[in-house]
C-alpha positions, 0 to 999 in steps of 0.5 A: 491487469486489464479493466477495473480493479476489484478493491475490497475491504479485508478483515484488518480494515485495509482495502486490497485487490488481487493483482499478482502481476503488479510489482507491489503484489505480495506472494499471495497476489494481493496488493494494498490500495495504500501502496498502490496510491502512494506508488502512482502518486510518485510516478511509479518510482522504482524506489518505492518498490525497493523501499517495500522490499526493504521493510518500509511501511505506509502509515495512515496519519489519521489511523484510518486504514481505509482512508487512502488519500495521498495526503493521509499516507506517509512512508515509514522505515522499519522501526519508525512506524507505531504499532497498531496504526 
Protein backbone atom coordinates (compact mmCIF):
# COMPACT_ATOMS: atom_id res chain seq x y z
CA UNK A 1 0.00 0.00 0.00
CA UNK A 2 1.42 3.35 -0.99
CA UNK A 3 0.82 6.53 0.95
CA UNK A 4 -0.79 6.84 4.33
CA UNK A 5 -2.91 4.17 5.96
CA UNK A 6 -6.47 5.32 6.73
CA UNK A 7 -7.11 3.96 10.23
CA UNK A 8 -10.64 4.16 11.67
CA UNK A 9 -12.40 3.11 14.85
CA UNK A 10 -14.82 0.24 14.24
CA UNK A 11 -18.07 -0.49 16.11
CA UNK A 12 -16.25 -2.91 18.46
CA UNK A 13 -13.74 -0.29 19.58
CA UNK A 14 -10.77 -1.56 17.55
CA UNK A 15 -8.74 0.62 15.19
CA UNK A 16 -8.86 -0.90 11.70
CA UNK A 17 -7.75 -0.18 8.13
CA UNK A 18 -8.55 -1.63 4.74
CA UNK A 19 -5.33 -3.18 3.44
CA UNK A 20 -6.12 -6.42 1.56
CA UNK A 21 -2.54 -7.01 0.38
CA UNK A 22 -1.06 -7.09 3.91
CA UNK A 23 -0.05 -10.53 5.22
CA UNK A 24 -2.13 -9.98 8.39
CA UNK A 25 -5.30 -8.89 6.55
CA UNK A 26 -8.55 -10.73 7.13
CA UNK A 27 -10.52 -12.18 4.22
CA UNK A 28 -12.50 -8.92 4.17
CA UNK A 29 -9.26 -7.00 3.57
CA UNK A 30 -9.26 -5.39 6.99
CA UNK A 31 -6.27 -5.27 9.31
CA UNK A 32 -6.33 -4.49 13.02
CA UNK A 33 -3.92 -1.80 14.13
CA UNK A 34 -2.87 -3.82 17.20
CA UNK A 35 -1.75 -6.72 14.98
CA UNK A 36 0.05 -4.32 12.66
CA UNK A 37 1.91 -2.62 15.54
CA UNK A 38 2.87 -5.95 17.13
CA UNK A 39 4.11 -7.22 13.75
CA UNK A 40 6.17 -4.09 13.05
CA UNK A 41 7.63 -4.08 16.58
CA UNK A 42 8.92 -7.61 15.97
CA UNK A 43 10.64 -6.76 12.68
CA UNK A 44 7.83 -8.21 10.54
CA UNK A 45 8.57 -11.70 11.83
CA UNK A 46 6.81 -14.51 9.95
CA UNK A 47 6.07 -16.33 13.20
CA UNK A 48 3.54 -13.60 14.04
CA UNK A 49 1.60 -14.28 10.83
CA UNK A 50 1.69 -18.03 11.60
CA UNK A 51 0.56 -17.42 15.19
CA UNK A 52 -2.44 -15.42 13.93
CA UNK A 53 -3.29 -18.19 11.46
CA UNK A 54 -3.16 -20.69 14.35
CA UNK A 55 -5.70 -18.67 16.35
CA UNK A 56 -3.49 -16.48 18.54
CA UNK A 57 -4.91 -13.13 19.62
CA UNK A 58 -3.44 -9.85 20.80
CA UNK A 59 -4.46 -8.93 24.34
CA UNK A 60 -4.73 -5.28 25.42
CA UNK A 61 -3.34 -5.38 28.97
CA UNK A 62 -5.36 -2.36 30.11
CA UNK A 63 -8.53 -3.61 28.31
CA UNK A 64 -8.66 -0.47 26.13
CA UNK A 65 -9.10 -1.74 22.58
CA UNK A 66 -7.85 1.48 21.03
CA UNK A 67 -4.66 1.69 23.15
CA UNK A 68 -2.20 0.07 20.76
CA UNK A 69 1.05 1.09 22.38
CA UNK A 70 3.42 -1.88 22.10
CA UNK A 71 3.85 -2.02 25.88
CA UNK A 72 0.08 -2.59 26.16
CA UNK A 73 -0.01 -5.51 23.71
CA UNK A 74 0.57 -9.16 24.52
CA UNK A 75 0.29 -12.22 22.26
CA UNK A 76 -2.07 -14.86 23.63
CA UNK A 77 -2.59 -18.41 22.40
CA UNK A 78 -6.06 -19.92 21.99
CA UNK A 79 -7.70 -20.54 25.36
CA UNK A 80 -5.34 -18.10 27.10
CA UNK A 81 -7.24 -14.87 26.38
CA UNK A 82 -9.98 -13.62 28.72
CA UNK A 83 -13.39 -13.21 27.07
CA UNK A 84 -14.56 -9.66 26.55
CA UNK A 85 -11.10 -8.13 26.84
